[in-house]
C-alpha positions as a printed Julia matrix, in Angstrom:
342×3 Matrix{Float64}:
 115.64  139.83  68.45
 115.18  139.03  64.77
 118.55  138.68  63.0
 117.39  140.42  59.8
 118.78  143.88  60.5
 119.23  145.33  57.02
 116.73  147.56  55.28
 115.31  146.39  51.97
 117.77  146.63  49.08
 120.84  147.22  51.29
 124.08  145.39  50.43
 126.26  143.81  53.14
 129.93  144.48  52.35
 132.59  142.44  54.17
 135.65  144.67  54.4
 138.97  142.85  53.84
 137.0   139.89  52.48
 134.64  141.14  49.76
 136.64  144.33  49.24
 140.07  145.66  50.2
 139.74  149.07  51.81
 141.92  150.92  54.34
 140.47  150.98  57.85
 141.08  154.7   58.28
 139.07  157.22  56.29
 135.42  156.15  56.44
 133.3   157.15  59.43
 131.17  154.01  59.12
 133.8   151.33  59.77
 137.36  150.7   60.86
 139.3   152.98  63.21
 138.83  156.65  64.1
 141.67  158.67  65.62
 140.56  162.07  66.95
 143.93  163.06  68.32
 143.52  161.58  71.81
 144.49  158.35  73.57
 141.02  156.95  72.73
 140.77  154.94  69.52
 137.25  154.3   68.23
 136.87  150.75  66.89
 134.01  150.2   64.45
 133.64  146.56  63.37
 130.06  146.69  62.03
 127.35  149.1   60.97
 124.34  146.83  61.57
 121.68  147.58  64.18
 118.49  145.75  65.25
 116.76  148.97  66.36
 115.4   151.94  64.41
 115.47  154.56  67.17
 113.35  157.61  66.39
 116.25  159.96  67.17
 119.07  157.96  65.53
 121.74  160.31  64.19
 122.91  157.73  61.64
 119.49  156.45  60.4
 120.42  152.91  61.44
 118.38  149.73  61.56
 115.73  147.91  59.54
 113.72  151.1   58.94
 116.62  153.03  57.42
 115.68  155.08  54.37
 119.16  156.29  53.47
 121.55  153.35  53.74
 122.92  151.78  50.59
 125.39  149.39  52.25
 126.2   147.9   55.64
 129.79  147.0   56.5
 131.38  144.19  58.51
 135.17  144.22  59.05
 137.4   141.14  59.22
 138.67  140.6   62.78
 142.26  139.91  61.76
 142.34  142.96  59.51
 140.87  145.18  62.23
 143.32  144.04  64.93
 146.33  144.4   62.63
 145.34  147.99  61.8
 144.64  148.71  65.49
 148.08  147.46  66.58
 149.72  149.66  63.95
 147.8   152.72  65.12
 148.69  152.08  68.78
 152.37  151.83  67.88
 152.13  155.2   66.13
 150.32  156.9   69.0
 152.54  155.39  71.67
 151.77  152.07  73.41
 150.64  153.39  76.78
 147.36  154.52  78.4
 145.31  153.66  75.29
 141.55  153.18  75.47
 139.97  151.02  72.77
 136.36  152.18  72.52
 134.09  149.9   70.51
 131.34  152.1   69.11
 129.53  151.96  65.82
 127.03  153.74  63.61
 124.87  150.75  64.55
 125.19  148.2   67.38
 128.5   146.44  68.23
 126.75  143.27  69.41
 125.77  142.51  65.8
 129.45  141.65  65.25
 129.72  137.85  65.32
 133.26  137.86  66.77
 132.68  140.46  69.46
 134.2   138.42  72.3
 137.28  137.67  70.2
 137.54  141.38  69.33
 137.48  142.43  72.99
 140.05  139.75  73.86
 142.41  140.79  71.06
 142.12  144.51  71.86
 142.8   143.91  75.54
 146.0   142.02  74.69
 147.55  144.81  72.6
 150.51  146.37  74.38
 149.57  149.8   75.73
 145.82  149.2   75.93
 144.67  149.9   79.49
 140.9   150.2   78.89
 138.5   148.41  76.56
 135.04  150.01  76.56
 131.93  149.58  74.45
 128.78  151.52  73.62
 125.66  149.37  73.24
 121.87  149.4   73.29
 122.17  145.99  75.03
 119.2   144.4   73.25
 121.31  141.54  71.85
 123.25  140.87  75.04
 122.6   137.92  77.34
 123.97  137.21  80.8
 126.25  134.51  79.32
 127.58  136.81  76.59
 128.13  139.51  79.19
 130.2   137.13  81.32
 132.29  136.16  78.29
 132.9   139.82  77.42
 133.94  140.51  81.0
 136.33  137.54  81.01
 137.74  138.7   77.66
 138.74  142.05  79.16
 135.84  144.47  78.74
 136.33  147.19  81.35
 133.28  149.42  80.82
 129.91  149.04  79.13
 128.05  152.23  78.18
 124.39  151.24  77.86
 122.04  153.52  75.95
 118.8   153.36  77.96
 116.22  156.05  77.13
 113.28  155.21  79.4
 112.09  152.88  82.13
 108.48  153.11  80.99
 107.99  150.11  78.63
 105.73  151.87  76.13
 107.94  154.95  75.88
 111.1   152.84  75.65
 109.58  150.86  72.76
 108.42  154.05  71.03
 111.88  155.61  71.25
 113.54  152.39  70.03
 111.29  152.35  66.97
 110.02  148.83  67.6
 107.33  147.19  69.72
 109.76  144.27  70.18
 112.13  146.36  72.32
 113.15  144.03  75.21
 113.29  146.49  78.13
 113.34  143.74  80.76
 116.37  142.15  79.1
 118.21  145.47  79.01
 117.49  146.08  82.7
 118.61  142.54  83.52
 121.91  143.23  81.76
 122.37  146.45  83.76
 121.73  144.59  87.0
 123.99  141.65  86.08
 126.93  144.01  85.71
 126.87  144.72  89.46
 128.3   141.23  90.05
 130.96  141.45  87.3
 134.23  143.33  86.94
 132.95  145.18  83.88
 131.68  148.6   84.98
 128.31  150.05  83.99
 127.69  153.55  82.63
 124.11  154.37  81.64
 123.92  156.81  78.73
 120.39  158.0   77.88
 119.69  160.43  75.06
 117.53  163.28  76.4
 114.79  164.24  73.94
 113.01  167.4   75.14
 109.28  166.84  75.48
 109.66  163.08  75.05
 111.59  161.51  77.92
 112.08  164.48  80.3
 110.33  162.65  83.11
 112.41  159.54  82.59
 115.79  161.21  83.14
 115.38  161.51  86.96
 114.1   157.92  87.08
 117.13  156.7   85.11
 119.49  158.58  87.46
 117.84  156.93  90.45
 117.99  153.54  88.73
 121.7   153.92  87.91
 122.46  154.72  91.53
 120.31  151.82  92.75
 122.03  149.18  90.57
 125.54  150.4   91.42
 126.59  152.0   88.14
 129.91  153.81  88.08
 133.02  153.46  90.21
 136.23  154.06  88.33
 134.19  156.17  85.9
 130.99  158.24  86.34
 127.75  156.23  86.53
 125.89  158.25  83.89
 126.62  159.94  80.59
 123.44  161.82  79.66
 123.54  162.79  75.99
 121.98  165.86  74.41
 119.74  165.11  71.43
 121.02  166.71  68.23
 119.01  167.04  65.02
 121.51  165.65  62.53
 121.03  166.48  58.88
 120.96  162.83  57.78
 119.59  161.35  60.98
 116.02  160.83  62.19
 114.22  163.86  63.56
 111.17  163.14  65.73
 108.33  165.45  64.81
 107.97  168.41  67.15
 111.22  167.75  69.01
 113.64  170.68  69.15
 117.13  170.24  70.62
 117.93  172.07  73.83
 120.62  174.72  73.67
 123.9   173.67  75.23
 123.42  176.34  77.88
 120.06  174.97  78.95
 121.32  171.38  78.8
 124.16  172.08  81.22
 121.88  174.09  83.53
 119.5   171.14  83.68
 122.35  168.71  84.38
 123.76  170.88  87.18
 120.33  171.12  88.78
 120.06  167.33  88.67
 123.58  167.03  90.1
 122.53  169.11  93.1
 119.33  167.13  93.5
 120.91  163.68  93.41
 124.5   164.31  94.48
 125.9   162.55  91.41
 128.29  163.78  88.72
 126.48  164.47  85.43
 128.5   167.24  83.74
 131.34  165.2   82.34
 134.8   166.18  81.16
 137.45  164.23  79.19
 139.6   163.88  82.31
 136.79  161.92  84.0
 137.7   159.12  81.59
 141.45  159.69  81.46
 141.15  161.12  77.96
 144.05  163.32  76.89
 145.63  164.66  73.73
 147.84  162.31  71.73
 149.4   162.7   68.31
 147.05  161.92  65.43
 147.8   160.05  62.22
 148.62  162.68  59.56
 145.84  163.63  57.17
 147.13  163.02  53.62
 144.82  165.41  51.76
 143.97  169.09  52.0
 140.39  170.35  51.64
 140.04  171.46  48.03
 142.76  169.1   46.8
 141.99  167.04  43.68
 142.63  163.32  43.96
 142.02  160.16  41.94
 139.79  157.67  43.75
 139.26  154.03  42.8
 135.72  152.89  43.59
 135.67  149.59  45.49
 132.15  149.24  46.92
 128.75  150.88  47.36
 128.76  153.82  49.74
 127.25  153.76  53.19
 124.37  156.04  52.15
 122.44  156.43  48.93
 124.2   158.77  46.53
 127.61  157.69  47.84
 130.38  155.3   46.77
 133.28  153.9   48.77
 136.67  154.51  47.23
 140.38  154.21  47.99
 143.18  156.74  47.58
 146.5   157.4   49.29
 146.11  154.77  51.99
 142.67  156.02  53.04
 139.11  154.98  52.43
 137.27  157.85  50.76
 133.54  158.48  50.73
 132.5   159.89  47.37
 129.31  161.96  47.65
 126.99  163.11  44.89
 127.32  159.8   43.03
 124.08  159.14  41.18
 125.65  156.16  39.42
 129.0   154.44  39.75
 130.89  151.38  38.6
 133.14  149.24  40.8
 136.79  149.45  39.76
 136.47  152.77  37.95
 138.82  155.64  38.86
 137.18  159.0   39.48
 138.7   162.46  39.76
 137.36  164.13  42.86
 137.82  167.16  45.1
 138.28  166.7   48.85
 135.52  168.51  50.77
 136.23  167.19  54.29
 139.3   165.76  56.01
 138.76  166.3   59.75
 140.12  163.42  61.86
 141.02  161.58  58.65
 137.35  161.15  57.72
 137.74  161.8   54.0
 134.8   163.02  51.89
 135.19  163.99  48.25
 132.95  164.92  45.35
 133.48  164.09  41.68
 134.74  166.86  39.41
């Protein structure tokens, strides 16, 4: 697909090259530790698609993004090794997921290789829409140590798949070819559609049948059906209302009975368990001094640094790089630090 993946007026910021910023603290890039043995690795925010349900308003049609981020490989691996040492170098899963598409990262194979070689890492997995993957790239990722590929596939009907992806150029045949190629590789396939009520209801049974036909699953479940959520800053398809969690699980259990396949997933299905989390340095309500280092991910935001964390400053109509701002912490969960100027 076309390599121009940024919306008009969006700045590409190369973290650890253009700017020095800690790799913990910002939800858009770096590392996320949610207190388990799974470490989320986010090397890029770019995406070639503009899916109509995207929770992060990614892709060329984004109306909210101010900056896209790309993280230096060496910087990312160094920070990852440090985090693994803290959490305990055993039974770690490195999960490459982004607020965009991981395959936009130019050193993706090298990233997988480096993650797989870190002491204590037993699983390297990745979430992808697969539109930028080729059979050759897939083979290289497998050889580098990729254990599982979670492919986000919303529909098998070409027109509906293109509509949901937000582009007529959506290469459904390529995505299906990637799914089918995985059956001959050591990397395992998990198909992860997002279920939009009233949009792709009829496609969910077809996708289940397809996953079973191409040999998805094995060590892990073959499917990870996701419930659509209407995120405040994401895209909300007109007329689509999220299912309740109760209804969602009832529907999944009915499909489980129909197809004899596991669809209601639990952390233990993936070997996920609690593990100590890096301490959060700030309390909600605490006042801190933040040095602005780059444009924020979204409009009205700035990226700052304080206390060894990246900090997202919200409510910033204007800002100047290098300036120090007094701010109040309004969120600190999982070391994702948001603050507002005071």
